[in-house]
ZATOR-412603 format. One record per residue (C-alpha): residue in three letters; y, x negated, z. Coordinates in steps of 0.2 Angstrom, whole numbers, padded with zeros to 4 digits, always signed. Example, Ala and Ser with C-alpha at 12.3 -4.5 7.8 and 13.67 -1.06 7.14 Angstrom:
<atoms>
ALA-0022-0062+0039 SER-0005-0068+0036 
</atoms>
This chain:
<atoms>
MET-0904-0416-0172 THR-0917-0423-0160 ARG-0928-0409-0153 ALA-0941-0407-0139 LEU-0954-0394-0138 ILE-0956-0389-0120 VAL-0973-0381-0117 ILE-0973-0372-0100 ASP-0989-0368-0089 VAL-1003-0365-0102 GLN-1015-0367-0088 ASN-1032-0360-0083 GLU-1024-0348-0070 TYR-1017-0337-0085 PHE-1034-0335-0094 ASP-1050-0325-0092 GLY-1058-0331-0075 GLY-1041-0336-0068 LYS-1031-0327-0055 LEU-1018-0320-0066 PRO-1024-0317-0084 LEU-1010-0313-0096 PHE-1009-0301-0111 GLU-1016-0310-0127 ALA-1016-0327-0118 ALA-1029-0334-0130 GLU-1020-0329-0145 THR-1004-0336-0138 GLU-1013-0352-0134 ALA-1019-0354-0152 ARG-1001-0352-0159 ILE-0995-0364-0146 ILE-1008-0377-0152 ASP-1003-0375-0170 ALA-0984-0377-0165 ILE-0988-0393-0155 THR-0997-0400-0171 ARG-0982-0395-0182 ALA-0969-0401-0169 ARG-0977-0418-0168 ALA-0979-0419-0187 ALA-0960-0415-0188 GLY-0956-0429-0176 ASP-0951-0418-0162 ARG-0955-0424-0144 VAL-0968-0413-0135 ILE-0967-0411-0116 LEU-0980-0401-0106 ILE-0976-0393-0090 ARG-0989-0389-0076 HIS-0986-0378-0062 GLU-0994-0381-0045 ALA-0991-0372-0028 GLN-0986-0382-0013 SER-1001-0374-0004 ASP-1019-0375-0007 GLN-1020-0356-0006 GLY-1017-0342-0019 ILE-1011-0343-0037 PHE-1009-0361-0043 ALA-1017-0368-0027 ALA-1014-0387-0026 GLY-1030-0396-0033 SER-1038-0380-0040 SER-1045-0378-0057 GLY-1032-0365-0061 THR-1018-0378-0061 LEU-1027-0387-0076 ILE-1018-0387-0092 ARG-1030-0380-0106 ASP-1040-0393-0115 GLY-1034-0387-0132 ILE-1016-0390-0127 LEU-1020-0407-0120 ALA-1029-0412-0136 ALA-1015-0406-0147 ALA-1002-0414-0137 GLY-1009-0432-0137 ASP-1000-0443-0126 ALA-0986-0431-0122 PRO-0979-0432-0104 VAL-0985-0419-0091 VAL-0971-0414-0079 THR-0978-0405-0063 LYS-0967-0392-0055 HIS-0967-0381-0040 PHE-0953-0368-0045 ALA-0951-0356-0060 ASP-0937-0368-0067 SER-0946-0383-0075 PHE-0930-0393-0071 GLN-0929-0389-0053 GLU-0935-0404-0042 THR-0944-0412-0057 ASP-0942-0427-0068 LEU-0940-0417-0084 LEU-0923-0423-0087 GLY-0929-0441-0088 HIS-0940-0436-0103 LEU-0925-0429-0113 ASP-0915-0445-0116 GLY-0909-0444-0134 ILE-0914-0425-0136 ASP-0900-0413-0140 SER-0911-0397-0144 LEU-0924-0389-0133 LEU-0938-0377-0140 ILE-0946-0368-0126 CYS-0962-0359-0125 GLY-0976-0355-0114 MET-0981-0344-0099 MET-0975-0332-0091 THR-0961-0325-0102 GLN-0952-0316-0088 ASN-0953-0330-0076 CYS-0955-0348-0080 VAL-0949-0347-0098 VAL-0933-0337-0093 PHE-0929-0348-0078 THR-0931-0364-0088 ALA-0921-0357-0103 MET-0907-0352-0092 SER-0907-0367-0081 GLU-0890-0375-0078 LEU-0900-0392-0079 THR-0903-0391-0098 GLY-0888-0402-0099 GLY-0878-0393-0112 ARG-0892-0395-0125 ALA-0895-0381-0137 VAL-0909-0370-0131 THR-0921-0359-0142 VAL-0935-0349-0135 ALA-0950-0346-0147 GLY-0955-0328-0142 ASP-0971-0328-0152 LEU-0976-0343-0142 CYS-0974-0335-0125 ALA-0985-0323-0115 ALA-0983-0311-0100 PRO-0994-0300-0089 SER-0991-0286-0102 GLN-0983-0283-0119 VAL-0970-0272-0112 VAL-0965-0286-0099 HIS-0965-0299-0113 LEU-0954-0289-0124 VAL-0942-0284-0110 ALA-0940-0302-0105 LEU-0937-0308-0123 ALA-0924-0294-0126 ALA-0914-0298-0110 LEU-0915-0317-0114 GLY-0909-0314-0131 SER-0892-0310-0125 LYS-0890-0327-0118 ARG-0901-0339-0128 LYS-0906-0341-0146 MET-0923-0334-0150 ALA-0934-0339-0165 ASP-0952-0337-0171 ALA-0962-0353-0173 ALA-0963-0350-0192 SER-0944-0353-0193 LEU-0944-0368-0182 TRP-0957-0378-0193 PRO-0957-0370-0210 
</atoms>
C-alpha cells in the first residue's frame, strides 16, 4: 500500500499572535512534526496544504504572515510539495490530485478538524482512495468542537491515532 500524509493548514493564523488561535495548536504541531518525520522514514509521501484567502483582508489574507506554513513543519517536510487552496476542501480547484499518482491511501491531519480536515476527508475527489484521519494530529477552536467533529467524521471515515500509523 502506498500512502500519503496530507498535512492541512498548519499556518501562523492558528497560533498565538494569529487571528484564530486554536486549542492546543502548539502541542498538535509538535505531534504533526513527529508524524511527518515518521512518515518520511516509512517511505510515505508527505504533502503540505496551505490556505490563502482570495482577498487581502481578514483571516488568511493573501500575502499576510498568517498564511505562512510553520517553520517546524516546513523543516520536517523537506522537499514536500505545498498545495495552495482557497476552499475548505483541499482538492477543490487545486493541483492536489496531481501529487497523488501511485497513492492508494490517504492519511489526513491538520487544522481545523471541523472544517478543512472534514471537508478534505469527505471530498468526492479523493478518487476512491482509502482515507484515514489521524485525530490526535488535528486541532480546532476548542476541545469540544474537535471531539464532536471527530465523532461525526468517524461514522464516515476510518479514524486512527498517529502511534498506530507508524508503530
